[in-house]
FINUTOR-761761 format. One record per residue: residue in three letters; x, y, z of N, C-alpha, C, CB in turn. Coordinates in steps of 0.02 Angstrom, whole numbers, padded with zeros to 5 digits, always signed. Each point is the difference from the previous one (the first is absolute). Glycine has a CB too. Layout:
BEGIN
AlaXYZXYZXYZXYZ...
//
This chain:
BEGIN
Unk-00735-00175+00460+00070+00017-00006+00061-00021-00067-00039-00008+00127Unk-00026-00072-00143+00024-00009-00078-00026+00048-00036+00006-00113+00001Unk-00052+00154-00013-00013+00040-00030+00034+00069-00025-00074-00067+00047Unk+00091+00077+00024+00061+00069+00013+00046-00022-00053+00004+00029+00143Unk+00016-00087-00124+00068-00032-00021-00001+00001-00075+00012-00079+00105Unk-00064+00045-00135-00030-00004-00059+00031+00056-00049-00105-00050+00061Unk+00053+00106-00049+00017+00061-00036+00070+00023+00019-00120+00032-00004Unk+00134-00038+00033+00081+00036+00008+00042-00039-00018-00014+00059+00087Unk-00007-00127-00114+00047-00033-00050-00034-00011-00052+00065-00049+00071Unk-00092+00080-00095-00028+00020-00090+00031+00063+00017-00132-00059-00050Unk+00126+00118+00074+00036+00057-00003+00067-00010-00017-00071+00042+00073Unk+00128-00074-00017+00052-00024-00027+00022-00016-00048-00012-00010+00062Unk-00012-00044-00086-00012-00047-00066-00014+00059-00068-00067-00120+00082Unk+00032+00168-00088-00014+00054-00042+00056+00051+00010-00126-00021+00004Unk+00146+00040+00046+00050+00034-00004+00059-00036-00046-00041+00051+00113Unk+00043-00127-00085+00071-00035-00027-00010+00014-00081+00018-00112+00101Unk-00061+00085-00127-00019+00024-00075+00016+00077-00031-00095-00085+00027Unk+00076+00121-00006+00023+00074+00021+00054+00023-00038-00032-00017+00110Unk+00063-00018-00044+00081-00016+00011+00037-00025-00064-00025-00036+00124Unk+00009-00025-00124+00023-00040-00059-00012+00061-00070-00041-00143+00065Unk-00012+00156-00079-00009+00036-00060+00051+00077+00013-00143-00064-00023Unk+00139+00078+00065+00029+00083-00017+00064-00045+00008-00081+00132+00056Unk+00134-00172-00042+00061-00024-00012-00002-00027-00068+00022-00020+00117Unk-00070-00011-00153-00002-00028-00063-00002+00067-00043-00061-00119+00032Unk+00010+00155-00033-00025+00068-00066+00030+00054+00010-00110-00024-00014Unk+00138+00045+00091-00013+00068-00009+00087+00006+00039-00173+00032+00004Unk+00182+00035+00006+00101+00000+00035-00019+00051+00040+00106-00023-00102Unk-00134+00023+00153-00003+00043+00075+00058-00007+00019-00107-00016+00041Unk+00134+00042+00037+00050+00006+00023+00000-00019+00068+00019+00072-00081Unk+00015-00070+00123+00008-00019+00066-00049+00030+00029+00110-00015+00000Unk-00145+00067-00013-00043+00026+00034-00090-00064-00011+00093+00154-00022Unk-00085-00176-00034-00050-00057+00001-00012-00059+00028+00008+00042-00068Unk+00074-00057+00077-00008-00058+00036-00008+00031+00085+00079-00086-00102Unk-00049+00151+00136-00037+00018+00055-00060-00001+00007+00069+00046+00008Unk-00108-00019-00056-00079+00027-00010-00028-00060+00002+00006+00102-00072Unk+00008-00151+00050-00042-00095-00016+00003-00016+00083+00067-00069-00150Unk+00009+00062+00179+00004-00013+00075-00032+00025+00032+00078-00016-00003Unk-00105+00071+00006-00030+00059+00046-00074-00024-00007+00087+00113-00022Unk-00109-00128-00038-00071-00014-00016-00013-00074+00022-00002+00086-00103Unk+00062-00124+00111-00029-00089+00006-00015+00017+00078+00090-00101-00096Unk-00030+00129+00130-00003+00005+00082-00054+00020+00022+00099+00022+00011Unk-00115+00053-00023-00052+00035+00013-00073-00037-00022+00087+00101-00011Unk-00099-00116-00051-00038-00023-00047-00028-00052+00034+00060+00037-00095Unk-00011-00098+00123-00041-00054-00003-00002-00011+00093+00040-00057-00149Unk-00005+00090+00168-00035+00021+00085-00091+00035-00012+00157+00051+00059Unk-00141-00003-00079-00044+00028+00016-00070-00021-00020+00085+00071+00005Unk-00068-00105-00086-00071-00035-00016-00017-00093+00037+00018+00089-00135Unk+00038-00115+00163+00009-00041+00062-00044+00027+00065+00123-00025-00047Unk-00107+00083+00069-00047+00025+00055-00067+00021-00010+00092+00032+00039Unk-00112+00001-00109-00049+00008-00005-00063-00052-00015+00074+00089-00017Unk-00036-00130+00007-00037-00080-00025-00023-00019+00073+00087-00054-00112Unk-00053+00063+00168-00036-00039+00062-00061+00021+00033+00105-00024+00020Unk-00141-00005-00005-00056+00014+00020+00026+00031+00097-00081-00108-00114Unk+00021+00173+00142+00018+00002+00063+00044-00035+00032-00085+00030-00005Unk+00043-00098+00025+00015-00084+00035+00082-00016-00004-00129-00057-00051Unk+00116+00064-00010+00072-00032-00022+00061+00050-00003-00067-00082-00073Unk+00059+00153+00073+00042+00043+00028+00020-00020+00088-00057+00092-00101Unk+00016-00090+00117+00010-00003+00064+00035-00073+00027-00101+00088+00003Unk+00082-00137-00039+00010-00085+00004+00097-00003-00057-00201-00056-00005Unk+00219+00113-00018+00061-00021-00028+00041+00008+00048-00018+00023-00107Unk+00008-00007+00173+00061+00011+00054-00012-00069+00022+00007+00137+00044Unk-00048-00188-00029-00017-00071+00025+00024-00038-00051-00100+00020+00065Unk+00129-00001-00134+00021-00055-00046+00067-00018-00014-00090+00030-00043Unk+00106-00090+00049+00074-00022-00010+00004-00014-00057+00023-00040+00093Unk+00040+00049-00117+00008-00012-00076+00047-00064+00026-00007+00136-00083Unk+00004-00175+00031+00047-00056-00013+00039+00005-00060-00072-00066+00057Unk+00144+00046-00073+00018+00015-00046+00044-00055-00035-00023+00109+00048Unk-00012-00159-00093+00014-00074+00012+00043-00008-00066-00115-00046+00072Unk+00146-00012-00086+00045-00002-00037-00012+00003-00064+00042-00046+00076Unk-00109+00039-00114-00022+00014-00051+00001+00074-00027-00053-00098+00032Unk+00015+00142+00017-00015+00050-00004+00110+00039-00023-00165-00023+00104Unk+00221+00004-00070+00051+00013-00012+00019-00004-00089+00015-00036+00135Unk-00011-00048-00138+00005-00024-00047-00002+00041-00056-00031-00081+00058Unk-00069+00097-00055-00003+00044-00053+00014+00052-00026-00042-00047+00018Unk+00070+00093+00056+00028+00060-00004+00065-00016-00032-00061+00051+00098Unk+00098-00099-00075+00064+00013-00030-00006-00049-00074+00075+00026+00132Unk-00112-00041-00151-00017-00017-00077+00008+00052-00034-00075-00076+00019Unk+00010+00115-00012-00024+00074-00025+00051+00056-00003-00105-00029+00050Unk+00162+00010+00004+00063+00068-00010+00060-00020-00032-00029+00053+00106Unk+00036-00131-00115+00028+00000-00049+00004-00028-00068+00026+00023+00085Unk-00100-00044-00095-00031+00007-00086+00004+00091-00009-00112-00128-00001Unk+00081+00154+00042+00018+00090-00036+00061+00027+00023-00117+00039+00002Unk+00174-00070+00028+00064+00015+00011+00020-00015-00083+00019-00032+00149Unk-00012-00034-00163+00028-00045-00066-00042+00036-00063+00019-00134+00070Unk-00072+00148-00061-00036+00043-00043+00013+00072-00048-00051-00059+00087Unk+00052+00090-00021+00036+00068-00004+00064+00015-00001-00079+00019+00044Unk+00113-00078-00030+00080+00005-00040-00013-00025-00061+00080-00021+00093Unk-00106-00029-00104+00006-00004-00103-00052+00055-00036+00015-00153-00005Unk-00053+00170+00042-00012+00078-00029+00050+00033-00022-00073+00013+00068Unk+00099+00031-00014+00050+00033+00009+00062-00003-00076-00039-00028+00147Unk+00068-00048-00100+00046-00032-00070-00018-00004-00069+00032-00065+00076Unk-00087+00027-00089-00017-00036-00064-00045+00055-00041+00001-00129+00058Unk-00045+00185-00031-00018+00034-00022+00001+00066-00001-00029-00081+00005Unk+00099+00115+00005+00023+00074+00006-00030+00029+00046+00022+00012-00100Unk-00071-00026+00154-00034+00044+00019+00052+00044+00061-00121-00077-00039Unk+00077+00131+00058+00048+00019+00041-00017-00007+00066+00036+00066-00079Unk+00014-00061+00140+00001-00029+00057-00062+00001+00040+00110+00023-00010Unk-00159+00057+00014-00039-00009+00027-00092-00022-00033+00110+00072+00066Unk-00079-00085-00132-00055-00045-00023-00024-00059+00030+00037+00039-00085Unk+00071-00065+00080-00027-00065+00020+00008-00014+00065+00018-00038-00100Unk-00035+00084+00140-00017+00006+00078-00068-00011+00013+00086+00080+00017Unk-00133-00045-00072-00044+00003+00003-00045-00040-00014+00044+00073+00002Unk-00011-00114-00076-00034-00074-00010+00005-00052+00054+00025+00018-00113Unk+00046-00029+00134-00003-00037+00045-00040+00006+00065+00092-00012-00057Unk-00105+00102+00090-00023-00017+00065-00077-00013-00016+00094+00073+00074Unk-00112-00059-00128-00071+00014-00027-00020-00070-00032+00018+00137-00028Unk+00036-00170+00019-00015-00105+00002-00008-00032+00071+00088-00023-00105Unk-00027+00064+00137-00025-00018+00076-00059-00007+00022+00075+00049+00020Unk-00110+00022-00021-00061+00025+00029-00053-00075-00044+00035+00180+00016Unk-00034-00175-00076-00043-00038-00024+00011-00063+00034-00009+00062-00102Unk+00069-00102+00099-00011-00056+00009-00008-00030+00064+00044+00007-00093Unk-00032+00061+00149+00003-00023+00078-00073+00033+00018+00150+00004+00034Unk-00174+00032-00062-00075+00027+00009-00049-00032+00061+00011+00017-00133Unk-00026-00076+00122-00020-00030+00024+00003-00057+00058-00012+00057-00091Unk+00074-00066+00111+00030-00018+00037-00002+00012+00080+00042+00000-00106Unk-00098-00018+00147+00002+00040+00062+00020-00073+00039-00099+00121-00015Unk+00126-00107+00088+00004-00024+00049-00059-00023+00047+00094+00058-00026Unk-00103-00098+00057-00062-00023+00032-00018+00037+00057+00023-00104-00036Unk-00083+00116+00034-00028+00036+00084-00032-00023+00037-00006+00075-00031Unk+00023-00097+00092-00026-00047+00053-00029+00068+00045+00096-00128-00003Unk-00179+00125+00022-00002+00031+00028+00006-00002+00088-00044+00017-00118Unk+00070+00018+00154+00024-00039+00072-00069+00001+00053+00145+00049-00010Unk-00136-00096+00048-00053+00009+00049+00022+00012+00062-00062-00065-00057Unk+00016+00075+00131+00021+00040+00043+00042-00081+00024-00104+00132+00027Unk+00095-00199-00046+00035-00028+00044+00077-00019-00013-00112-00031+00027Unk+00118+00052-00086+00055-00011-00062+00054+00071+00039-00100-00051-00149Unk+00053+00104+00182+00055+00069+00028-00043+00002+00054+00054+00085-00104Unk-00059-00137+00146-00020+00025+00073+00054+00046+00016-00060-00106+00042Unk+00121+00084-00036+00046+00077+00049-00034+00063-00020+00132-00046-00004Unk-00156+00063-00085-00009+00041-00009-00070+00054+00037+00080-00071-00091Unk-00129+00024+00094-00068+00023+00045+00008+00000+00056-00065-00036-00059
//
């Protein structure tokens, strides 16, 4: 699972850099944001599941995900940094609102790409009532 997670995180990081580039260097419209979000959701999910082995695909249902405090602090930090950066980009550099949103969302994707929850594989003893 770690290999598939790394591939999906790398894809999201590259997509974040593309979002930053689109926000800084181009003048795309609202469809650019919608397209980037669609590629982000569909692409990262597809890359994650294509990177799993057949055994891991079966074991996905038996994985328990725990979101510890570090996970949430890193996500909140990335969100705050991207909101401030996007706002400053909009106010100080005179960019359009769409460019500022692309810049901020791309920055958040790049900053939080490798922030992942902890995976714990359930055992038969952990879920005795399910078996």
